[in-house]
C-alpha positions in Angstrom: 83.7 30.3 -22.3 85.1 28.1 -19.4 83.2 25.2 -18.5 84.1 23.3 -15.2 84.9 19.6 -15.7 81.9 18.0 -13.7 79.8 19.2 -16.6 82.2 19.0 -19.1 82.1 15.1 -17.9 78.4 15.6 -17.5 77.9 16.6 -21.1 80.1 14.2 -22.5 77.8 11.0 -20.7 74.5 12.5 -22.4 76.1 12.6 -25.8 77.7 9.4 -25.4 74.7 8.2 -24.3 72.6 9.6 -27.1 75.1 8.2 -29.6 74.3 4.9 -28.2 70.0 5.1 -28.0 70.3 5.9 -32.1 72.6 3.3 -33.3 70.3 0.7 -30.9 67.1 2.3 -32.7 68.5 2.3 -36.3 70.5 -1.0 -35.6 67.2 -3.5 -36.3 66.0 -1.7 -39.5 68.8 -1.5 -40.8 69.0 -5.4 -40.0 66.1 -6.1 -41.4 66.4 -3.9 -44.6 69.7 -5.8 -45.4 68.0 -9.6 -44.5 65.4 -8.2 -47.1 67.8 -7.7 -49.7 69.5 -10.8 -49.3 66.6 -12.4 -49.5 65.5 -11.4 -52.3 68.4 -11.5 -54.4 68.6 -15.5 -52.9 64.3 -15.6 -54.4 65.2 -14.1 -57.7 68.0 -16.4 -58.2 66.0 -19.3 -57.7 62.8 -18.7 -59.7 61.1 -15.9 -58.3 59.1 -18.0 -56.0 56.0 -18.5 -58.3 55.2 -21.8 -57.9 57.5 -23.0 -60.5 60.6 -21.4 -61.8 62.7 -21.7 -65.3 64.9 -23.9 -63.2 65.8 -27.6 -65.5 63.8 -29.5 -62.3 60.7 -28.6 -63.3 59.2 -31.5 -63.0 57.2 -32.7 -66.3 59.4 -30.1 -68.2 57.5 -27.0 -67.3 58.4 -23.9 -68.1 57.6 -22.0 -65.4 56.9 -19.1 -67.3 53.5 -18.2 -65.7 52.8 -17.3 -62.0 51.3 -19.4 -60.1 47.8 -18.5 -58.7 48.0 -17.5 -55.0 51.8 -17.9 -55.1 54.2 -14.9 -53.5 57.1 -13.2 -55.7 59.4 -14.6 -53.5 59.9 -11.7 -50.5 61.1 -13.1 -47.7 62.4 -15.9 -49.8 59.0 -17.9 -49.2 57.9 -20.0 -52.6 54.3 -19.1 -53.9 51.7 -21.9 -52.4 48.8 -23.3 -54.9 50.5 -21.7 -57.7 50.4 -23.4 -61.6 53.3 -23.2 -63.9 52.2 -21.0 -66.8 52.3 -23.5 -70.6 53.4 -27.1 -70.8 56.7 -27.5 -72.6 58.0 -30.7 -71.0 58.7 -33.9 -72.7 55.6 -35.1 -70.5 53.3 -34.0 -71.9 51.6 -31.4 -73.9 49.5 -28.3 -72.9 46.3 -29.1 -74.6 46.2 -32.5 -72.7 46.7 -31.4 -69.2 44.4 -28.5 -69.0 41.1 -30.6 -67.6 38.2 -32.3 -68.9 37.1 -29.5 -70.5 39.4 -28.2 -72.8 38.4 -28.9 -76.5 41.6 -29.8 -77.8 44.9 -32.8 -77.8 44.7 -36.5 -77.6 43.2 -36.7 -74.5 40.4 -34.5 -74.6 36.6 -35.2 -74.7 36.4 -33.3 -77.9 34.8 -35.6 -80.5 36.9 -36.1 -83.5 36.2 -34.8 -87.1 33.7 -35.9 -88.7 31.8 -37.7 -86.0 28.5 -36.2 -84.4 29.9 -36.6 -80.5 28.1 -34.7 -78.0 24.3 -35.3 -76.8 22.3 -37.9 -78.7 19.9 -36.7 -80.8 16.4 -37.3 -78.3 18.4 -35.0 -75.9 18.0 -32.2 -78.4 15.4 -29.6 -79.1 13.1 -30.1 -81.9 11.5 -33.5 -80.3 7.4 -32.8 -79.5 6.8 -33.3 -76.3 4.6 -36.4 -76.6 3.6 -39.4 -74.8 5.6 -42.4 -75.9 5.1 -45.0 -73.3 6.3 -48.3 -75.4 7.8 -45.8 -78.2 10.3 -44.4 -75.9 12.4 -47.5 -76.3 13.8 -46.1 -79.6 16.1 -44.2 -76.9 18.1 -47.1 -76.7 21.2 -47.4 -77.8 21.9 -47.5 -81.7 23.7 -50.7 -81.2 20.7 -52.1 -79.1 18.3 -51.7 -81.8 20.3 -53.1 -84.2 20.4 -56.0 -82.2 16.8 -56.4 -82.0 16.3 -55.8 -85.9 19.0 -59.1 -86.5 17.2 -60.9 -84.3 13.9 -60.3 -86.3 15.5 -61.0 -89.4 17.3 -64.5 -88.3 14.0 -65.6 -87.1 12.0 -64.2 -90.2 12.5 -67.7 -92.6 10.6 -69.7 -89.9 8.0 -67.1 -88.5 7.1 -65.6 -91.9 6.4 -68.9 -93.9 4.3 -70.0 -90.4 0.7 -70.5 -92.2 -2.0 -68.9 -89.7 -5.6 -70.6 -89.7 -7.9 -67.8 -88.4 -11.5 -68.0 -87.2 -14.0 -66.4 -85.6 -17.6 -66.1 -84.7 -19.3 -65.3 -86.9 -16.1 -64.8 -89.6 -15.5 -66.8 -92.5 -12.5 -69.0 -91.7 -9.2 -67.8 -93.6 -5.7 -69.4 -94.2 -2.4 -66.9 -94.5 1.4 -67.0 -93.8 2.6 -64.3 -91.6 4.8 -62.8 -94.2 0.8 -62.3 -96.8 -0.4 -60.6 -93.3 2.3 -57.8 -93.3 1.9 -57.3 -97.2 -1.6 -56.0 -96.7 -2.4 -52.3 -96.0 -2.8 -51.4 -92.9 -6.1 -51.2 -92.6 -6.7 -54.8 -93.5 -4.2 -56.1 -91.2 -6.1 -54.0 -88.6 -9.0 -55.7 -89.4 -7.5 -59.3 -89.5 -5.9 -58.3 -86.0 -9.1 -57.3 -84.5 -11.0 -59.6 -85.7 -9.1 -62.9 -85.7 -6.9 -62.1 -82.7 -6.2 -64.9 -80.4 -4.9 -66.5 -84.0 -2.6 -64.1 -85.1 1.3 -64.9 -85.6 2.5 -61.2 -85.6 5.9 -59.0 -83.8 4.9 -57.4 -80.6 8.2 -56.6 -79.6 8.7 -52.3 -79.8 12.5 -52.7 -80.4 11.8 -55.3 -83.4 9.0 -53.3 -84.8 11.3 -50.1 -84.4 14.5 -51.9 -85.6 12.1 -52.7 -89.1 10.7 -49.3 -88.8 14.0 -47.8 -88.4 15.4 -50.1 -91.7 12.6 -49.4 -93.7 13.2 -46.1 -93.6 16.5 -45.9 -93.8 16.8 -48.0 -97.0 13.6 -47.9 -98.7 13.2 -51.8 -98.4 11.6 -54.0 -95.9 14.5 -56.5 -94.2 12.0 -59.2 -94.3 13.5 -60.4 -97.0 13.7 -64.8 -97.6 9.9 -64.8 -97.2 9.2 -61.9 -99.1 7.2 -59.2 -97.8 5.7 -56.9 -100.4 4.2 -54.0 -98.5 1.7 -52.1 -100.2 3.5 -49.1 -99.4 6.1 -47.9 -97.8 3.7 -45.9 -95.3 1.2 -49.0 -95.1 4.6 -50.8 -93.4 5.8 -47.7 -91.6 2.3 -47.8 -89.7 2.3 -51.2 -89.1 5.5 -51.3 -87.5 4.6 -48.3 -85.7 1.3 -49.4 -84.4 2.7 -52.3 -83.7 5.3 -51.3 -81.4 3.5 -48.4 -79.7 1.0 -48.8 -75.9 -2.1 -49.9 -76.8 -3.6 -47.4 -74.8 -1.5 -44.4 -75.9 -2.9 -42.6 -78.9 -0.4 -41.7 -81.9 -0.7 -38.7 -83.5 1.0 -37.0 -86.3 3.8 -35.6 -83.1 4.2 -39.2 -82.2 5.4 -39.8 -85.7 7.6 -36.5 -85.7 9.1 -37.7 -82.5 9.7 -41.0 -82.9 10.8 -40.3 -86.6 13.8 -37.3 -84.9 14.7 -39.7 -81.6 16.3 -42.6 -84.2 17.7 -40.2 -86.7 15.5 -41.1 -89.7 15.6 -38.9 -92.8 12.5 -36.0 -91.8 8.6 -36.5 -93.7 6.3 -34.5 -95.6 3.2 -33.5 -93.4 1.4 -35.4 -95.5 3.3 -38.6 -94.8 3.5 -38.0 -91.3 -0.5 -37.7 -91.1 -1.0 -40.5 -93.3 1.4 -42.6 -91.3 -0.4 -41.2 -87.9 -3.8 -42.1 -88.8 -2.8 -45.9 -90.1 -0.9 -46.4 -87.1 -3.5 -45.3 -84.8 -5.9 -47.6 -86.8 -3.4 -50.5 -85.9 -3.3 -49.4 -82.1 -7.2 -49.6 -81.6 -7.1 -52.9 -83.4 -4.6 -53.9 -81.2 -6.4 -52.8 -77.9 -9.8 -54.0 -79.3 -8.2 -57.3 -80.1 -6.4 -57.8 -76.9 -9.5 -56.7 -74.7 
């Protein structure tokens, strides 16, 4: 079929226009695809953009073997933000020392060394009776505080223990004894003397000092009040004298009180019989001090 020249020219213009339009539509997509491929190749060559690459310039000698949280994979050539490297292998530190204060290992961790107790103090754990302690709450003081109070008491005992007390009271016979002799009495007799002759009595009143003496007695089986020797009637009696003297005058002492103080101080456990015996004797001392004090 013969096409006239004018129609032929129109067809050529249509075909050329269509080709140009197709080229204009395809080229931007092709350009972006090529750009993405180029950027991808660049990102992979520089360490995958994950917050730490395999480059030898990684700070602190990090290996970058793990992808950082929140980091990108290098698409469009962006490095990951907020990412962290995986394990620490550099010379500036080890992984065990770079994992925060909750981590339980490494030279700089907070986990107690092997063979030490660490953690919470004894009095912060379970197993202590819920009982009002009053002045006896000083048992929660750091060990060195109680030890210092004990040392001061012992250093003063040579003078205090030899102090001669002349005891007088209305309607009662006069008595003469040293402080060391007073502390050698059974708890019941100690309580009677203190109650009856209270204004003339010289005794250890500080709760810290009494608890230091109590702790020493329980741990060693003997009293630290040496030089001017105290010869206790029994260990339970002297324990009760110390406990009753350390206690609040107005707060009763029970078996739970004895258990609580014994546990807080980290002392060897007492039998139920010993606990009841000490509680009864210490309560007698407490009541005598309350009555004598008025």
